[in-house]
MIDOSE-1310 file (N, C-alpha, C; in nm, 2 decimals, decimal comma, always signed):
residues 73
xxxx	-7,95/+2,62/+7,58/-8,05/+2,71/+7,51/-7,97/+2,79/+7,40; -8,02/+2,79/+7,28/-7,96/+2,86/+7,17/-8,04/+2,98/+7,14; -7,97/+3,09/+7,13/-8,03/+3,22/+7,09/-8,00/+3,25/+6,95; -8,10/+3,29/+6,87/-8,07/+3,33/+6,73/-7,99/+3,46/+6,73
xxxx	-7,90/+3,47/+6,64/-7,81/+3,58/+6,62/-7,89/+3,71/+6,61; -8,00/+3,71/+6,54/-8,08/+3,83/+6,52/-8,16/+3,87/+6,64; -8,18/+3,78/+6,74/-8,25/+3,81/+6,86/-8,17/+3,89/+6,96; -8,04/+3,90/+6,94/-7,95/+3,97/+7,03/-7,96/+4,12/+7,00
xxxx	-7,95/+4,20/+7,11/-7,95/+4,35/+7,09/-7,82/+4,39/+7,01; -7,83/+4,49/+6,93/-7,71/+4,53/+6,85/-7,58/+4,56/+6,93; -7,59/+4,62/+7,05/-7,47/+4,64/+7,13/-7,41/+4,52/+7,18; -7,49/+4,42/+7,22/-7,44/+4,29/+7,27/-7,38/+4,21/+7,15
xxxx	-7,45/+4,22/+7,04/-7,40/+4,15/+6,92/-7,26/+4,20/+6,88; -7,24/+4,33/+6,89/-7,11/+4,39/+6,86/-7,00/+4,35/+6,96; -7,04/+4,35/+7,09/-6,94/+4,31/+7,20/-6,91/+4,16/+7,18; -7,00/+4,08/+7,15/-6,97/+3,93/+7,13/-6,88/+3,92/+7,01
xxxx	-6,90/+4,00/+6,91/-6,82/+3,99/+6,79/-6,67/+4,03/+6,82; -6,65/+4,13/+6,90/-6,52/+4,17/+6,94/-6,46/+4,06/+7,03; -6,53/+4,01/+7,12/-6,48/+3,90/+7,21/-6,44/+3,78/+7,12; -6,52/+3,74/+7,02/-6,49/+3,63/+6,94/-6,36/+3,66/+6,86
xxxx	-6,34/+3,78/+6,81/-6,22/+3,81/+6,74/-6,10/+3,80/+6,84; -6,11/+3,85/+6,96/-6,00/+3,83/+7,05/-5,97/+3,69/+7,08; -6,07/+3,61/+7,10/-6,05/+3,47/+7,12/-5,98/+3,40/+7,01; -6,02/+3,43/+6,89/-5,95/+3,37/+6,77/-5,81/+3,41/+6,76
xxxx	-5,78/+3,54/+6,79/-5,64/+3,59/+6,79/-5,56/+3,52/+6,90; -5,61/+3,50/+7,02/-5,54/+3,44/+7,13/-5,51/+3,29/+7,10; -5,60/+3,23/+7,04/-5,58/+3,09/+7,00/-5,47/+3,07/+6,91; -5,46/+3,16/+6,81/-5,34/+3,16/+6,72/-5,21/+3,18/+6,79
xxxx	-5,21/+3,28/+6,88/-5,09/+3,30/+6,96/-5,05/+3,18/+7,04; -5,15/+3,12/+7,10/-5,13/+3,01/+7,19/-5,07/+2,89/+7,11; -5,12/+2,87/+6,98/-5,06/+2,77/+6,90/-4,92/+2,79/+6,87; -4,88/+2,92/+6,84/-4,75/+2,96/+6,81/-4,66/+2,94/+6,94
xxxx	-4,71/+2,98/+7,05/-4,64/+2,96/+7,18/-4,61/+2,81/+7,20; -4,71/+2,73/+7,18/-4,70/+2,58/+7,21/-4,59/+2,53/+7,11; -4,60/+2,57/+6,98/-4,50/+2,53/+6,88/-4,36/+2,56/+6,92; -4,34/+2,69/+6,97/-4,21/+2,73/+7,02/-4,16/+2,65/+7,14
xxxx	-4,25/+2,62/+7,23/-4,21/+2,54/+7,35/-4,17/+2,40/+7,31; -4,24/+2,34/+7,22/-4,21/+2,21/+7,17/-4,08/+2,21/+7,10; -4,05/+2,31/+7,02/-3,92/+2,32/+6,95/-3,81/+2,33/+7,05; -3,82/+2,42/+7,15/-3,71/+2,43/+7,25/-3,70/+2,30/+7,33
xxxx	-3,80/+2,23/+7,36/-3,79/+2,10/+7,43/-3,72/+2,00/+7,34; -3,75/+2,00/+7,22/-3,68/+1,90/+7,13/-3,54/+1,94/+7,11; -3,50/+2,06/+7,11/-3,36/+2,10/+7,10/-3,29/+2,06/+7,23; -3,35/+2,07/+7,34/-3,29/+2,03/+7,47/-3,27/+1,88/+7,47
xxxx	-3,38/+1,80/+7,42/-3,37/+1,66/+7,42/-3,26/+1,61/+7,33; -3,25/+1,67/+7,21/-3,14/+1,64/+7,11/-3,01/+1,67/+7,17; -2,99/+1,78/+7,24/-2,86/+1,81/+7,30/-2,83/+1,71/+7,40; -2,92/+1,67/+7,49/-2,90/+1,57/+7,59/-2,86/+1,43/+7,53
xxxx	-2,93/+1,39/+7,43/-2,91/+1,26/+7,36/-2,77/+1,27/+7,29; -2,73/+1,38/+7,23/-2,60/+1,39/+7,17/-2,49/+1,37/+7,28; -2,51/+1,44/+7,39/-2,41/+1,44/+7,49/-2,40/+1,29/+7,55; -2,52/+1,23/+7,57/-2,52/+1,09/+7,62/-2,45/+1,00/+7,52
xxxx	-2,48/+1,02/+7,39/-2,42/+0,93/+7,29/-2,26/+0,95/+7,29; -2,21/+1,07/+7,30/-2,07/+1,09/+7,31/-2,01/+1,02/+7,43; -2,08/+1,03/+7,55/-2,04/+0,97/+7,67/-2,04/+0,82/+7,66; -2,14/+0,76/+7,60/-2,14/+0,62/+7,58/-2,03/+0,57/+7,49
xxxx	-2,01/+0,65/+7,38/-1,90/+0,61/+7,29/-1,77/+0,62/+7,35; -1,74/+0,72/+7,42/-1,61/+0,75/+7,48/-1,58/+0,66/+7,61; -1,68/+0,64/+7,69/-1,66/+0,57/+7,81/-1,70/+0,42/+7,81; -1,82/+0,40/+7,79/-1,88/+0,26/+7,80/-1,82/+0,17/+7,69
xxxx	-1,83/+0,22/+7,56/-1,79/+0,13/+7,45/-1,64/+0,11/+7,45; -1,57/+0,22/+7,49/-1,42/+0,21/+7,50/-1,38/+0,11/+7,60; -1,45/+0,11/+7,72/-1,42/+0,01/+7,82/-1,45/-0,13/+7,78; -1,56/-0,14/+7,70/-1,60/-0,27/+7,65/-1,50/-0,33/+7,56
xxxx	-1,45/-0,24/+7,47/-1,34/-0,28/+7,37/-1,21/-0,32/+7,45; -1,18/-0,24/+7,55/-1,06/-0,28/+7,63/-1,08/-0,41/+7,70; -1,19/-0,43/+7,76/-1,22/-0,56/+7,83/-1,21/-0,68/+7,73; -1,27/-0,66/+7,62/-1,27/-0,77/+7,52/-1,13/-0,80/+7,47
xxxx	-1,05/-0,69/+7,44/-0,91/-0,72/+7,40/-0,83/-0,79/+7,51; -0,86/-0,75/+7,63/-0,79/-0,82/+7,74/-0,83/-0,97/+7,76; -0,96/-0,99/+7,74/-1,01/-1,13/+7,75/-0,97/-1,21/+7,64; -0,97/-1,16/+7,52/-0,93/-1,24/+7,40/-0,78/-1,25/+7,38
x	-0,71/-1,17/+7,45/-0,57/-1,20/+7,45/-0,47/-1,11/+7,39
């Protein structure tokens, strides 16, 4: 059921307007909060991948090179 804006009593109309403003403001804050959470998650992922890359380079690939040198002579 849709109620025309002019059919609402003035006090209720004002309260609904205040509520709508609060909701708009909280949505904006939520978007910022989600953006910050995503940024921090990406920083953590990049840090983990960087650490993993260094470990792979230093341990796994170095062992592979050593094994290949031993095998090839």
